[in-house]
C-alpha positions in Angstrom: 59.9 107.3 110.9 63.6 105.4 111.3 65.7 106.9 114.1 64.9 109.3 117.1 66.5 112.1 119.2 66.8 111.3 123.2 68.5 112.9 125.9 70.3 111.6 129.1 68.9 114.4 131.1 65.7 114.2 133.1 63.1 116.9 134.2 64.3 118.9 137.1 61.0 118.7 138.5 59.5 115.5 138.3 62.7 113.2 137.2 60.4 112.2 133.9 62.0 111.3 130.7 61.9 114.0 127.9 60.0 112.9 124.9 60.6 113.9 121.1 58.1 116.1 119.8 59.6 116.5 116.0 59.9 119.0 114.7 59.8 121.3 117.8 62.2 119.4 120.3 62.2 117.5 123.4 59.7 118.0 126.1 58.6 116.8 129.9 55.3 115.1 129.3 54.4 116.7 132.5 55.8 120.2 132.3 55.8 121.1 129.0 58.2 124.3 129.5 61.0 121.9 130.7 63.3 120.7 127.9 66.9 119.3 128.2 70.2 121.1 127.2 71.6 117.7 125.6 70.6 115.6 122.7 71.7 112.3 121.6 70.7 110.9 118.0 70.4 107.2 117.3 70.0 105.8 114.0 70.9 102.2 112.9 74.3 101.7 114.5 75.0 105.2 114.8 74.9 107.3 118.0 75.9 111.1 117.9 75.5 113.7 120.7 74.8 117.5 119.9 74.4 120.4 122.4 71.1 121.9 120.5 68.0 120.6 119.1 68.3 122.0 115.6 71.4 120.4 114.7 70.2 117.2 116.1 67.2 117.2 113.9 69.3 118.3 110.8 71.6 115.3 111.3 68.8 113.0 111.9 66.9 114.3 108.8 70.3 113.7 106.5 70.5 110.5 107.8 66.9 109.7 106.6 67.5 111.3 103.3 70.4 109.1 102.6 68.5 105.9 103.4 65.8 106.9 101.1 68.1 107.8 98.4 70.2 104.5 98.9 73.4 106.4 99.7 73.3 105.5 103.4 76.3 103.7 104.9 76.8 103.3 108.5 80.5 102.8 108.2 81.0 106.5 107.4 80.0 107.3 111.0 82.1 105.0 112.9 84.2 107.6 114.2 86.3 105.2 116.6 86.7 102.0 114.5 87.1 104.1 111.2 86.4 101.0 109.0 86.8 102.7 105.5 89.7 105.2 106.6 92.7 105.0 104.0 95.2 104.0 106.5 93.2 101.0 107.6 92.2 99.9 103.9 95.9 100.1 102.6 97.2 98.2 105.6 94.6 95.6 104.9 95.2 95.6 101.3 99.2 95.1 101.5 98.5 92.3 103.9 96.5 90.6 101.2 99.0 91.2 98.3 102.1 90.1 100.5 100.4 86.5 100.2 101.1 86.2 96.6 103.9 88.8 95.9 107.6 88.7 96.7 109.4 91.3 98.8 110.8 92.9 95.8 107.3 93.5 94.3 105.6 94.4 97.6 108.1 97.3 98.3 106.6 99.7 95.4 103.2 99.1 96.9 104.2 99.9 100.4 106.3 103.0 99.2 103.1 104.2 97.3 100.8 103.8 100.4 103.3 105.6 102.6 103.3 108.6 100.2 99.5 108.7 99.9 99.0 107.9 103.7 101.0 111.0 104.7 98.4 113.4 103.0 95.2 111.2 103.4 95.6 109.3 107.0 92.4 108.4 108.4 90.0 110.0 105.8 87.2 108.1 104.7 88.3 106.5 101.0 84.8 107.4 99.9 85.8 111.2 100.4 88.8 110.7 98.2 88.3 111.7 94.7 89.6 112.8 91.2 90.7 116.3 92.6 92.5 114.9 95.6 94.3 112.0 94.0 95.5 114.7 91.1 96.5 117.0 93.9 98.7 114.1 95.4 100.2 112.9 92.3 101.1 116.8 91.5 102.6 117.2 95.1 105.6 114.5 94.2 107.4 116.8 92.3 110.6 115.1 93.9 109.7 111.8 92.2 110.2 110.6 88.5 107.5 110.1 86.4 107.9 106.2 86.8 107.4 106.6 90.7 104.6 108.6 90.2 102.8 106.3 87.8 104.0 103.3 90.4 101.8 105.4 92.8 98.9 105.9 90.5 98.8 102.4 89.5 98.9 101.1 93.3 96.0 103.5 94.1 93.9 102.1 91.3 94.6 98.6 92.4 93.7 99.6 95.9 90.5 101.2 94.9 89.5 98.1 93.1 89.8 95.7 95.8 88.0 98.2 98.4 85.3 98.1 95.8 85.0 94.7 95.8 85.7 93.7 99.3 83.7 96.7 100.8 80.9 97.2 98.3 82.0 101.0 98.1 81.3 103.2 95.0 84.2 102.6 92.2 86.1 105.9 90.9 85.5 105.8 87.3 87.5 108.8 86.2 91.5 108.8 87.2 94.4 111.3 86.5 96.4 110.6 83.6 100.2 110.5 83.7 102.4 111.6 80.9 104.4 109.3 78.9 107.0 107.5 81.1 110.6 106.7 79.7 111.9 103.5 80.7 115.2 103.6 82.8 118.5 102.7 81.1 120.5 99.8 82.1 124.1 98.7 81.1 124.5 95.8 79.3 127.5 93.9 77.7 127.9 92.4 74.4 127.6 88.6 74.2 131.8 87.9 74.0 132.1 90.2 77.3 129.0 88.1 78.7 130.6 84.6 78.0 133.9 85.9 79.5 132.3 87.0 82.6 130.5 83.5 82.8 133.9 81.7 82.2 135.3 83.8 85.0 132.9 82.6 87.4 133.2 79.0 86.1 136.9 79.2 87.2 136.5 81.0 90.6 132.8 80.2 92.0 131.0 76.7 92.9 129.8 74.7 89.8 125.8 75.3 90.8 126.6 79.1 90.9 128.0 78.9 87.6 125.5 77.0 86.1 122.6 79.0 87.6 124.1 82.2 85.9 124.9 80.1 82.8 120.9 79.3 82.6 120.2 83.1 83.3 122.2 84.1 80.1 120.7 81.2 78.1 117.2 81.0 79.1 115.9 84.4 79.2 112.4 84.0 80.0 113.5 83.0 83.6 114.0 85.3 86.0 116.8 85.1 88.7 114.2 84.6 91.6 112.6 82.0 89.5 115.6 80.1 88.6 117.1 80.2 92.1 113.5 78.8 93.0 114.0 75.7 90.9 113.7 72.5 92.6 115.3 69.2 91.5 111.6 68.2 90.5 111.6 71.0 88.5 114.4 70.1 86.6 113.2 67.4 84.4 116.2 65.4 83.1 114.5 62.9 81.2 112.5 65.5 79.0 115.1 67.8 79.0 113.3 70.9 80.2 113.3 73.3 83.3 109.8 74.0 84.6 109.0 77.2 86.4 105.4 76.3 88.2 102.7 78.9 87.8 102.8 79.4 91.4 106.3 80.8 91.3 106.0 82.8 87.7 105.6 86.1 87.8 103.2 86.1 85.1 100.8 83.5 87.1 101.5 80.6 84.4 103.8 77.9 84.1 107.0 78.3 82.0 108.4 74.9 80.5 111.6 75.7 78.7 113.6 73.2 76.7 117.4 72.6 77.5 120.0 72.8 74.9 122.1 69.3 74.4 125.1 70.5 76.4 123.1 71.6 79.4 121.1 68.2 79.1 124.5 66.2 79.4 125.5 68.5 82.2 122.5 67.9 84.5 122.6 63.9 83.6 126.0 63.9 85.3 124.6 65.6 88.5 123.9 63.4 91.2 120.2 63.1 91.7 118.6 64.0 95.0 115.8 61.9 96.6 113.7 64.7 97.5 112.1 66.3 94.4 111.3 69.5 96.5 115.2 70.2 97.2 116.5 73.2 95.6 118.3 72.5 92.4 120.8 75.5 93.0 121.9 74.9 96.7 125.0 75.0 98.7 127.1 71.8 98.2 129.6 72.8 101.1 129.0 74.5 104.3 130.0 78.4 104.1 129.2 80.5 107.0 125.5 80.8 107.6 124.7 78.4 104.6 124.4 74.7 105.4 124.6 71.7 102.8 121.5 71.4 101.0 120.1 75.0 101.8 118.8 76.8 98.5 121.0 80.0 97.4 119.9 83.1 98.8 119.5 86.4 96.8 122.7 87.7 97.2 124.6 84.5 96.0 124.6 84.8 92.6 124.6 88.4 92.2 127.6 88.7 94.3 129.4 86.2 92.3 128.6 88.3 89.1 129.6 91.3 90.5 133.1 89.6 91.7 133.6 88.5 87.9 133.1 91.7 86.8 135.7 93.3 89.4 138.0 90.5 88.2 137.7 91.3 84.7 137.5 95.1 84.9 133.8 95.5 83.4 131.7 98.2 85.4 128.1 99.1 86.0 126.4 96.1 84.7 124.7 93.9 87.3 123.4 90.3 86.9 120.0 90.8 85.3 121.0 93.4 82.3 124.1 91.3 82.1 122.3 88.2 81.3 118.7 88.6 80.1 119.0 91.9 78.7 122.6 91.5 77.0 121.5 88.3 75.5 118.3 89.6 73.9 120.0 92.5 72.5 123.1 90.4 71.2 120.6 87.9 69.5 119.6 90.5 67.2 122.7 89.4 64.8 121.2 86.1 64.3 117.6 86.2 65.2 114.2 88.0 64.4 112.3 90.3 66.7 109.6 87.7 67.0 112.1 84.9 67.8 113.8 87.1 70.6 110.4 87.6 71.9 109.4 84.2 72.0 112.6 83.6 73.8 111.9 86.0 76.8 108.1 84.8 76.9 106.6 88.4 76.5 103.4 86.9 75.3 99.9 85.9 76.0 99.9 82.5 74.6 99.9 79.3 76.9 103.2 78.9 77.5 103.2 74.8 77.4 101.4 74.6 74.2 103.7 77.0 72.5 107.1 76.6 73.7 106.8 72.9 74.9 104.7 70.8 72.6 105.2 72.6 69.3 108.2 75.1 70.0 110.7 72.9 71.6 112.9 72.0 68.7 112.8 75.7 67.3 113.8 76.8 70.8 116.6 74.6 71.2 117.9 75.5 67.8 117.6 79.1 68.6 119.6 78.9 71.9 122.2 76.8 70.0 122.6 79.9 67.4 123.8 82.0 70.4 126.9 79.8 70.8 127.5 80.6 66.8 128.5 84.2 67.5 130.8 84.0 70.5 134.5 83.4 69.9 136.3 80.9 72.4 138.3 83.8 74.0 138.1 87.7 73.4 141.0 88.6 75.7 139.2 89.0 78.8 139.7 85.7 80.2 143.5 86.1 80.3 143.4 90.2 80.9 141.8 92.2 83.4 140.5 95.3 81.3 137.4 95.2 79.2 135.3 97.5 77.0 133.0 100.0 78.5 129.5 98.7 78.7 126.9 99.8 76.2 123.3 100.9 76.7 119.6 99.6 76.4 116.1 100.4 77.2 115.0 98.4 79.9 112.7 95.5 78.9 109.0 95.5 80.1 108.4 92.9 83.0 
Protein backbone atom coordinates (compact mmCIF):
# COMPACT_ATOMS: atom_id res chain seq x y z
CA UNK A 1 0.00 0.00 0.00
CA UNK A 2 1.11 3.55 -0.71
CA UNK A 3 2.67 5.50 2.14
CA UNK A 4 4.36 4.34 5.31
CA UNK A 5 5.08 5.12 8.95
CA UNK A 6 8.67 5.45 10.16
CA UNK A 7 10.63 6.69 13.16
CA UNK A 8 13.90 8.56 13.46
CA UNK A 9 14.63 6.67 16.67
CA UNK A 10 16.62 3.40 16.96
CA UNK A 11 16.22 0.40 19.22
CA UNK A 12 17.93 1.29 22.53
CA UNK A 13 19.24 -2.26 22.87
CA UNK A 14 20.69 -3.16 19.45
CA UNK A 15 20.49 0.09 17.52
CA UNK A 16 18.28 -1.42 14.79
CA UNK A 17 15.67 0.59 12.95
CA UNK A 18 12.07 0.03 13.90
CA UNK A 19 9.85 -1.73 11.35
CA UNK A 20 6.18 -0.97 10.73
CA UNK A 21 3.64 -3.69 11.37
CA UNK A 22 0.28 -2.17 10.41
CA UNK A 23 -2.02 -1.70 12.16
CA UNK A 24 -0.21 -2.69 15.37
CA UNK A 25 2.75 -0.29 15.47
CA UNK A 26 6.53 -0.04 14.98
CA UNK A 27 8.81 -2.64 16.58
CA UNK A 28 12.46 -3.66 16.65
CA UNK A 29 12.89 -6.80 14.52
CA UNK A 30 15.12 -8.35 17.22
CA UNK A 31 13.49 -7.02 20.37
CA UNK A 32 9.71 -7.14 19.93
CA UNK A 33 8.97 -5.27 23.13
CA UNK A 34 10.89 -2.18 22.02
CA UNK A 35 8.95 0.54 20.14
CA UNK A 36 9.59 4.26 19.42
CA UNK A 37 7.91 7.32 20.88
CA UNK A 38 8.16 9.47 17.75
CA UNK A 39 6.55 8.67 14.39
CA UNK A 40 6.79 10.07 10.84
CA UNK A 41 4.24 9.55 8.06
CA UNK A 42 5.61 9.72 4.51
CA UNK A 43 3.14 9.80 1.63
CA UNK A 44 3.97 11.14 -1.81
CA UNK A 45 5.51 14.58 -1.11
CA UNK A 46 4.00 14.74 2.39
CA UNK A 47 5.98 14.29 5.60
CA UNK A 48 4.19 14.72 8.93
CA UNK A 49 5.33 13.94 12.48
CA UNK A 50 3.30 12.46 15.35
CA UNK A 51 3.96 11.52 18.97
CA UNK A 52 1.76 8.40 18.96
CA UNK A 53 1.15 5.58 16.53
CA UNK A 54 -2.73 5.62 16.37
CA UNK A 55 -2.73 9.27 15.23
CA UNK A 56 -0.08 8.56 12.59
CA UNK A 57 -2.01 5.55 11.29
CA UNK A 58 -5.27 7.50 11.19
CA UNK A 59 -3.61 10.25 9.15
CA UNK A 60 -2.06 7.75 6.73
CA UNK A 61 -5.37 5.93 6.32
CA UNK A 62 -7.08 9.25 5.52
CA UNK A 63 -4.55 10.01 2.81
CA UNK A 64 -5.06 6.59 1.26
CA UNK A 65 -8.82 7.08 1.30
CA UNK A 66 -8.49 10.46 -0.43
CA UNK A 67 -6.25 8.90 -3.06
CA UNK A 68 -8.74 6.12 -3.70
CA UNK A 69 -11.70 8.51 -3.98
CA UNK A 70 -9.86 10.93 -6.27
CA UNK A 71 -9.79 13.76 -3.71
CA UNK A 72 -6.11 13.68 -2.81
CA UNK A 73 -4.14 16.90 -3.39
CA UNK A 74 -0.61 17.07 -1.98
CA UNK A 75 -0.74 20.88 -2.03
CA UNK A 76 -3.24 20.82 0.83
CA UNK A 77 -0.51 19.47 3.11
CA UNK A 78 2.40 21.71 2.14
CA UNK A 79 2.38 23.66 5.38
CA UNK A 80 5.34 25.95 4.74
CA UNK A 81 4.77 26.82 1.09
CA UNK A 82 0.95 26.98 1.34
CA UNK A 83 0.52 27.06 -2.45
CA UNK A 84 -3.29 27.21 -2.20
CA UNK A 85 -3.55 29.81 0.56
CA UNK A 86 -5.97 32.66 -0.12
CA UNK A 87 -3.34 35.38 0.41
CA UNK A 88 -0.91 33.74 -2.00
CA UNK A 89 -3.45 33.14 -4.77
CA UNK A 90 -4.99 36.60 -4.37
CA UNK A 91 -1.58 38.26 -4.74
CA UNK A 92 -0.77 36.15 -7.79
CA UNK A 93 -4.14 36.89 -9.38
CA UNK A 94 -3.72 40.63 -8.86
CA UNK A 95 -0.36 40.46 -10.62
CA UNK A 96 -2.01 38.75 -13.59
CA UNK A 97 -4.83 41.31 -13.75
CA UNK A 98 -2.38 44.23 -13.51
CA UNK A 99 -0.89 43.22 -16.87
CA UNK A 100 -4.09 44.15 -18.70
CA UNK A 101 -5.99 46.55 -16.44
CA UNK A 102 -5.31 50.21 -15.72
CA UNK A 103 -4.66 51.57 -12.24
CA UNK A 104 -8.23 52.86 -11.86
CA UNK A 105 -9.64 49.41 -12.62
CA UNK A 106 -7.15 47.62 -10.38
CA UNK A 107 -7.86 49.59 -7.21
CA UNK A 108 -11.34 48.06 -6.54
CA UNK A 109 -9.86 44.57 -6.98
CA UNK A 110 -7.04 45.29 -4.53
CA UNK A 111 -9.52 46.67 -1.98
CA UNK A 112 -11.69 43.56 -2.31
CA UNK A 113 -8.71 41.25 -1.80
CA UNK A 114 -7.57 43.23 1.26
CA UNK A 115 -11.03 42.96 2.82
CA UNK A 116 -11.15 39.21 2.27
CA UNK A 117 -7.51 38.72 3.26
CA UNK A 118 -8.15 40.21 6.72
CA UNK A 119 -10.62 37.38 7.35
CA UNK A 120 -9.16 34.38 5.51
CA UNK A 121 -5.44 35.15 5.41
CA UNK A 122 -3.46 31.97 4.74
CA UNK A 123 -6.49 29.66 4.78
CA UNK A 124 -6.57 27.08 2.01
CA UNK A 125 -8.89 28.41 -0.68
CA UNK A 126 -10.47 24.96 -1.00
CA UNK A 127 -11.66 25.25 2.61
CA UNK A 128 -13.53 28.49 1.85
CA UNK A 129 -17.08 27.86 0.70
CA UNK A 130 -20.50 29.46 0.44
CA UNK A 131 -20.91 29.95 4.20
CA UNK A 132 -17.53 31.66 4.65
CA UNK A 133 -18.14 34.00 1.71
CA UNK A 134 -21.64 34.84 2.91
CA UNK A 135 -20.25 35.65 6.37
CA UNK A 136 -17.59 37.88 4.83
CA UNK A 137 -20.10 39.88 2.78
CA UNK A 138 -22.39 40.12 5.80
CA UNK A 139 -19.54 41.49 7.92
CA UNK A 140 -19.10 44.49 5.59
CA UNK A 141 -21.82 46.45 7.36
CA UNK A 142 -20.02 49.78 7.02
CA UNK A 143 -19.78 49.43 3.23
CA UNK A 144 -22.36 50.30 0.58
CA UNK A 145 -24.20 47.68 -1.44
CA UNK A 146 -22.08 48.68 -4.43
CA UNK A 147 -18.85 47.97 -2.51
CA UNK A 148 -20.22 44.61 -1.37
CA UNK A 149 -21.09 43.72 -4.95
CA UNK A 150 -17.62 44.73 -6.17
CA UNK A 151 -16.08 42.52 -3.47
CA UNK A 152 -18.26 39.54 -4.41
CA UNK A 153 -17.59 40.01 -8.14
CA UNK A 154 -13.84 40.17 -7.52
CA UNK A 155 -13.97 36.96 -5.47
CA UNK A 156 -15.85 35.20 -8.26
CA UNK A 157 -13.16 36.21 -10.73
CA UNK A 158 -10.44 34.97 -8.39
CA UNK A 159 -12.11 31.58 -7.91
CA UNK A 160 -12.62 31.10 -11.66
CA UNK A 161 -8.97 31.94 -12.35
CA UNK A 162 -7.72 29.65 -9.56
CA UNK A 163 -9.91 26.79 -10.81
CA UNK A 164 -8.47 27.09 -14.31
CA UNK A 165 -4.86 27.66 -13.32
CA UNK A 166 -4.48 25.26 -10.40
CA UNK A 167 -7.17 22.70 -11.20
CA UNK A 168 -9.16 23.11 -8.02
CA UNK A 169 -12.94 22.52 -7.74
CA UNK A 170 -15.14 25.40 -8.88
CA UNK A 171 -17.47 27.01 -6.39
CA UNK A 172 -20.87 26.53 -8.01
CA UNK A 173 -23.06 28.35 -5.48
CA UNK A 174 -22.48 31.98 -4.48
CA UNK A 175 -24.28 34.36 -2.11
CA UNK A 176 -26.56 36.90 -3.73
CA UNK A 177 -26.44 40.68 -3.30
CA UNK A 178 -29.63 42.71 -3.27
CA UNK A 179 -30.42 45.35 -5.87
CA UNK A 180 -27.62 47.88 -6.19
CA UNK A 181 -28.61 51.48 -6.87
CA UNK A 182 -26.12 53.28 -9.09
CA UNK A 183 -24.53 56.39 -7.64
CA UNK A 184 -25.84 59.80 -8.63
CA UNK A 185 -23.58 62.17 -10.52
CA UNK A 186 -24.05 65.86 -11.10
CA UNK A 187 -24.46 66.99 -14.68
CA UNK A 188 -25.12 70.25 -16.53
CA UNK A 189 -27.32 71.11 -19.47
CA UNK A 190 -25.69 71.47 -22.87
CA UNK A 191 -25.63 75.27 -22.80
CA UNK A 192 -23.71 75.31 -19.51
CA UNK A 193 -21.45 72.57 -20.84
CA UNK A 194 -20.71 74.64 -23.95
CA UNK A 195 -19.94 77.68 -21.79
CA UNK A 196 -17.43 75.66 -19.76
CA UNK A 197 -15.78 74.38 -22.94
CA UNK A 198 -15.64 77.93 -24.37
CA UNK A 199 -14.01 79.14 -21.16
CA UNK A 200 -11.42 76.39 -21.45
CA UNK A 201 -10.69 77.45 -25.03
CA UNK A 202 -10.07 80.98 -23.82
CA UNK A 203 -7.76 80.15 -20.92
CA UNK A 204 -6.12 76.78 -21.62
CA UNK A 205 -3.77 75.43 -24.32
CA UNK A 206 -5.39 74.47 -27.62
CA UNK A 207 -4.94 70.70 -27.30
CA UNK A 208 -6.35 70.71 -23.76
CA UNK A 209 -9.46 72.44 -25.06
CA UNK A 210 -9.69 70.09 -28.04
CA UNK A 211 -9.41 67.01 -25.80
CA UNK A 212 -12.28 68.17 -23.58
CA UNK A 213 -14.34 69.31 -26.58
CA UNK A 214 -14.01 65.85 -28.10
CA UNK A 215 -14.94 64.16 -24.82
CA UNK A 216 -18.22 66.09 -24.89
CA UNK A 217 -18.76 65.32 -28.59
CA UNK A 218 -17.58 61.72 -29.03
CA UNK A 219 -19.00 60.26 -25.85
CA UNK A 220 -18.09 56.68 -26.68
CA UNK A 221 -14.48 57.53 -25.82
CA UNK A 222 -13.49 57.70 -22.16
CA UNK A 223 -10.99 60.28 -20.83
CA UNK A 224 -8.13 57.76 -20.51
CA UNK A 225 -8.79 56.47 -24.02
CA UNK A 226 -8.90 60.01 -25.42
CA UNK A 227 -5.62 60.99 -23.76
CA UNK A 228 -4.06 57.79 -25.10
CA UNK A 229 -4.73 58.62 -28.76
CA UNK A 230 -1.58 58.82 -30.86
CA UNK A 231 -0.98 60.68 -34.10
CA UNK A 232 -1.62 57.41 -35.91
CA UNK A 233 -4.96 56.97 -34.14
CA UNK A 234 -6.24 60.31 -35.52
CA UNK A 235 -6.84 59.50 -39.19
CA UNK A 236 -6.93 62.84 -40.96
CA UNK A 237 -7.62 61.38 -44.39
CA UNK A 238 -10.69 59.37 -43.42
CA UNK A 239 -11.75 61.74 -40.64
CA UNK A 240 -11.98 59.18 -37.83
CA UNK A 241 -10.64 58.57 -34.33
CA UNK A 242 -9.38 55.05 -33.71
CA UNK A 243 -9.15 53.61 -30.21
CA UNK A 244 -7.31 50.27 -30.60
CA UNK A 245 -8.73 47.22 -28.87
CA UNK A 246 -5.63 47.09 -26.67
CA UNK A 247 -6.48 50.51 -25.21
CA UNK A 248 -10.29 50.29 -25.15
CA UNK A 249 -11.95 49.22 -21.92
CA UNK A 250 -14.33 46.99 -23.87
CA UNK A 251 -11.32 45.21 -25.46
CA UNK A 252 -12.64 45.94 -28.94
CA UNK A 253 -11.62 48.72 -31.29
CA UNK A 254 -13.64 51.92 -31.48
CA UNK A 255 -13.71 53.82 -34.77
CA UNK A 256 -15.50 57.15 -34.36
CA UNK A 257 -16.26 59.47 -37.34
CA UNK A 258 -15.40 63.14 -36.86
CA UNK A 259 -17.82 65.94 -37.63
CA UNK A 260 -16.80 68.39 -40.34
CA UNK A 261 -15.62 71.19 -38.05
CA UNK A 262 -13.28 68.81 -36.21
CA UNK A 263 -11.87 67.45 -39.45
CA UNK A 264 -11.00 71.01 -40.46
CA UNK A 265 -9.43 71.67 -37.04
CA UNK A 266 -7.02 68.75 -37.20
CA UNK A 267 -6.10 69.36 -40.84
CA UNK A 268 -4.63 72.69 -39.75
CA UNK A 269 -2.52 71.08 -37.02
CA UNK A 270 1.11 70.23 -37.82
CA UNK A 271 1.54 66.54 -38.54
CA UNK A 272 4.05 64.68 -36.38
CA UNK A 273 6.48 62.41 -38.19
CA UNK A 274 6.22 59.73 -35.51
CA UNK A 275 2.78 58.00 -35.59
CA UNK A 276 3.14 56.79 -31.99
CA UNK A 277 3.62 60.30 -30.60
CA UNK A 278 0.72 61.26 -28.30
CA UNK A 279 -1.83 63.39 -30.12
CA UNK A 280 -2.77 65.21 -26.91
CA UNK A 281 0.65 66.39 -25.78
CA UNK A 282 2.38 69.38 -24.27
CA UNK A 283 3.52 71.90 -26.88
CA UNK A 284 5.34 74.03 -24.31
CA UNK A 285 7.51 73.00 -21.38
CA UNK A 286 5.60 73.40 -18.14
CA UNK A 287 7.05 72.36 -14.81
CA UNK A 288 7.72 68.62 -14.98
CA UNK A 289 6.13 68.30 -18.43
CA UNK A 290 8.39 68.55 -21.44
CA UNK A 291 7.47 69.29 -25.05
CA UNK A 292 5.97 66.28 -26.80
CA UNK A 293 5.01 64.44 -23.63
CA UNK A 294 1.43 63.13 -23.50
CA UNK A 295 -1.06 64.66 -21.10
CA UNK A 296 -1.14 63.09 -17.66
CA UNK A 297 -4.33 62.24 -15.82
CA UNK A 298 -4.61 65.58 -14.06
CA UNK A 299 -4.10 67.89 -17.07
CA UNK A 300 -7.61 67.81 -18.51
CA UNK A 301 -9.32 67.23 -15.15
CA UNK A 302 -7.64 70.31 -13.69
CA UNK A 303 -8.47 72.42 -16.75
CA UNK A 304 -12.15 71.47 -16.45
CA UNK A 305 -12.14 72.23 -12.73
CA UNK A 306 -10.53 75.66 -13.24
CA UNK A 307 -13.12 76.59 -15.86
CA UNK A 308 -15.96 75.53 -13.55
CA UNK A 309 -14.47 77.66 -10.77
CA UNK A 310 -14.22 80.68 -13.06
CA UNK A 311 -17.88 80.29 -14.07
CA UNK A 312 -19.23 79.39 -10.64
CA UNK A 313 -20.31 75.87 -11.61
CA UNK A 314 -19.97 73.55 -8.62
CA UNK A 315 -20.01 69.81 -8.11
CA UNK A 316 -19.58 68.69 -11.73
CA UNK A 317 -16.44 66.75 -12.60
CA UNK A 318 -15.08 66.08 -16.07
CA UNK A 319 -16.61 62.71 -16.92
CA UNK A 320 -20.24 63.45 -15.97
CA UNK A 321 -19.81 67.02 -17.23
CA UNK A 322 -18.91 65.75 -20.71
CA UNK A 323 -20.21 62.25 -21.50
CA UNK A 324 -23.20 62.07 -19.14
CA UNK A 325 -24.30 65.66 -19.73
CA UNK A 326 -24.17 65.21 -23.50
CA UNK A 327 -26.12 61.95 -23.38
CA UNK A 328 -28.81 63.51 -21.20
CA UNK A 329 -28.98 66.72 -23.22
CA UNK A 330 -29.36 64.90 -26.53
CA UNK A 331 -32.70 63.51 -25.43
CA UNK A 332 -34.25 66.67 -26.89
CA UNK A 333 -33.13 65.77 -30.41
CA UNK A 334 -32.36 62.04 -30.40
CA UNK A 335 -33.99 58.74 -29.54
CA UNK A 336 -32.61 56.51 -26.78
CA UNK A 337 -31.40 54.10 -29.45
CA UNK A 338 -29.46 56.87 -31.19
CA UNK A 339 -27.87 57.99 -27.94
CA UNK A 340 -26.98 54.40 -27.12
CA UNK A 341 -25.23 54.15 -30.47
CA UNK A 342 -23.16 57.21 -29.58
CA UNK A 343 -22.03 55.73 -26.28
CA UNK A 344 -21.26 52.37 -27.91
CA UNK A 345 -23.11 50.46 -25.18
CA UNK A 346 -23.68 47.62 -27.63
CA UNK A 347 -22.47 44.12 -28.39
CA UNK A 348 -22.16 44.74 -32.14
CA UNK A 349 -18.72 44.93 -33.75
CA UNK A 350 -17.68 48.57 -33.61
CA UNK A 351 -15.97 48.79 -36.98
CA UNK A 352 -18.78 47.38 -39.15
CA UNK A 353 -21.57 49.20 -37.33
CA UNK A 354 -20.12 52.64 -36.81
CA UNK A 355 -17.61 53.10 -39.59
CA UNK A 356 -18.66 51.15 -42.66
CA UNK A 357 -22.44 51.54 -42.36
CA UNK A 358 -23.11 54.13 -39.67
CA UNK A 359 -20.55 56.84 -40.25
CA UNK A 360 -22.75 59.38 -41.98
CA UNK A 361 -25.63 58.79 -39.57
CA UNK A 362 -23.34 59.40 -36.61
CA UNK A 363 -21.90 62.55 -38.16
CA UNK A 364 -25.43 63.87 -38.65
CA UNK A 365 -26.34 63.00 -35.06
CA UNK A 366 -23.22 64.69 -33.71
CA UNK A 367 -24.06 67.82 -35.69
CA UNK A 368 -27.58 67.94 -34.23
CA UNK A 369 -26.01 68.57 -30.84
CA UNK A 370 -24.94 71.99 -32.05
CA UNK A 371 -28.50 72.89 -33.01
CA UNK A 372 -29.69 73.12 -29.41
CA UNK A 373 -26.86 75.28 -28.07
CA UNK A 374 -27.15 79.05 -28.13
CA UNK A 375 -23.93 81.03 -28.87
CA UNK A 376 -23.91 82.70 -25.45
CA UNK A 377 -26.26 82.00 -22.55
CA UNK A 378 -24.55 84.58 -20.38
CA UNK A 379 -22.07 82.33 -18.62
CA UNK A 380 -19.22 83.31 -20.92
CA UNK A 381 -19.36 86.86 -19.61
CA UNK A 382 -20.85 86.24 -16.16
CA UNK A 383 -19.40 84.42 -13.17
CA UNK A 384 -22.47 82.55 -11.96
CA UNK A 385 -24.29 79.53 -13.26
CA UNK A 386 -27.42 77.58 -12.44
CA UNK A 387 -26.89 74.68 -10.07
CA UNK A 388 -26.27 71.33 -11.68
CA UNK A 389 -28.94 68.68 -12.11
CA UNK A 390 -28.55 65.03 -11.26
CA UNK A 391 -28.69 61.81 -13.23
CA UNK A 392 -28.04 58.17 -12.54
CA UNK A 393 -24.57 57.06 -13.50
CA UNK A 394 -24.33 55.30 -16.84
CA UNK A 395 -23.04 51.76 -16.68
CA UNK A 396 -19.48 51.39 -17.85
